[in-house]
N, C-alpha and C positions, 0 to 999 in steps of 0.2 A: 153499876158503872160499868160492867161488861156488857150488858146488853145495849147501852149507849153506845159504848165502842163498837160494836157490830151491827147495830143500826147505821153508825154512820159510814163503815166499811161497805156495807149492803150499798149504801146509797152512792157513795164514790163509784162503786165497781158498776152499776148501773149507769150511772153518768158516762163514764170512761166507754162503756160499750156503744150507748147510743152517738157518742162523739166520731169514736174512730173506725166503728162498723162501716159507716158509707164510703171513706176513705178507702177502707182494706178491700170492700168488694166491688168498687169503682170502676169501670171499664168506658172503652172509647164507644159513644154511640155513632151509629151510622147516619149520616146526613142525606146522602145520597147513593146511587148505584146506576151504572150504565150496564145495558139496558135497563131501566126502571123497572121493578117488578111488575109483573103483568104486561109488559110494553109490548109489541111487535115490531120487530127491525127486519130489513133486507138481508138475504146471504151475501155473504163475502168475508173478507178478513174485520172482524168484529173486536175493538177494545172493551175488554169488559171490565170494570171498575168497580171499587167501592171507596166511598169515601166518607172520614168520620169528621168528627166535632174538634179534634186535636190532631198534632202530629203522631206518627208510628214513630216505633222505636227505629233508629238508624242502624243497619246492619249490612254490611260489605257486601255477603254472600246472600243475602236474603233468607236466612235461616228463621223457621218459625211463621213463614209468609207462604200460603198456599191459595191459589184460585182452580177450581175444578168446575169443568162443563161437562154435563152428560146428557144425553138424549132422553127420549120418554123411556127407552129400553134400558136405561144405565149405562150406555155406551159412551165412554169418557171421548172425548173429541180432543184432536191435537192443538197443543198450547204452546206457547213461547213466549219470551219476551217481559219474565215477569219482572216488576218494577216495583219498588216500596219506598215512598219518598213524601215527605211533606204530611199531609193528612190522607194520602191516597195509597192504595195498592190495585195495580191493574195486570190484566195479561191479554195477550192476542192470540185470539182463537180463529179457523177459521171452519166455518158450516155452510153447507150448501144445501141440506135436505130440509124439506120445511116442516115444522111442528114445534112441539114444547121443550124447552130445554131448562135443564137446573143448574144454579150455580152454587156450588159449596166453596167457602171462602174459610182461611184461617189467617188473623193476624195479631201483632205484638205490639202493646200501647208502649207509650212513651216510659211508663213505669214499670214496664216488664210484665205486664200482666198480658194473658192470653186470651184471645177473644175470638170466635167462630158464628159462622151464621150462613144461610141459605136464602135463595130466591130464584124465582122463576121469570123466563120471558119467553117469546115466540119469535120464530123466524119464518119469512116468507120468502120463496124463491121466483122472484117474476122477471131474472134476468137470464135466466140459465146458467147460474155461479157452478164451477166445478169446485170440490173441495181440494185443498192445497195441503202437502205434507209440512211438517212441522220445520225441518230446513227450510221450507220457502217463506217463513212468516219473516219477515225484516222488520226490524226494531226502529221504526219510525222516529221516536224522541233521540234515539241516539245519532242515527244519520243527520238528523236538521242541526244537532250539537256541534257536528263535526267542521263543519265550512267557519261558524263562528269559533272556533278555536282556534283554526288556522290564522284567521284574518286578526285576530287577537296578539298571536305571535308575530306576525307579520309587524303589524303598528309598533311591538316592543324595540322590534331589532329595528326599524326605521329610526325611533326614538332615541334609542341606545347609541346609532352610529351618528347621531349630529349633536347630541348633546354634550361630549367633551369638546368639539370646537367651539361651542356657545359659550362653554363654561371657562375653557381656555382663553377666549378672546376678554371674557370678563373680566378674568384674574389679571392678563396683561394691563387692563386699562386701569384697574387700581391700584397696580405697583407703581405705574407712570407717574399716575396723579398722588400718591404717596411721597415718591420721590422729590417732585414739585417741591409739594407741602416742606420737607425735611430740609431742602436746598434754600427755601426762603426764608424759613426761619433761623437757619446757621446763620444767613447774611444779614439777618435784621439785629443778630446779637453780637456779631462781628462790630457793625456799622455804630452800633450803641457803645461798645467798649471803644473803638478808635475816636469818638467823639469825647467820649469819657476822660481819657487820656489826654487828648489836645486841650479840653477846656482846663485840666488841672496844671500843664507845664505853662500856661500863657500868665499867672500870677508870679511865679518864679522867674519868669523873666524880665517883669516890670521891677520885681523889687532888687536884680543885680545892678539895674541901668540906674 
């Protein structure tokens, strides 16, 4: 009996490991990178990104996320505008010197698991681009979002300014209509009662005569 119980427990343990192990060690898979691994791009401000098959963890301060870009000698390049949202992590870098570069990235999946990796790309400078400092790297996605936010706020103000007048006019119209209905109903009741009283008095007058 004890051997049967031990064998059953062992089978259950093995099944549990087979079932839960993939979920415990699962990580987001990389769908694509920019630049693509081995790709050659032109020197300039380059948005380096890693895109996964699932959304990354939401983090207001981007803690746990990092993208570093280094040249062939290991010198780290200036980066800024680190962003992690949806299925992507990205950073903006400025590269002027032609050559091979390595990207080292760290990410956090939606279930809290850390993930990291590396890839390489090549830069060609045919335009004479000069490298810029970190504080010169503007965040284009944030700049593009500002006008839309202002436009939305302006539309809301216009709508809020006109809505009360329209609502008041509708309420006034409903009140007037309801008043006419009440007056008509009262008049109908009074007329009916008056006719009933007149009809009740006529037989009495005939009997007295």
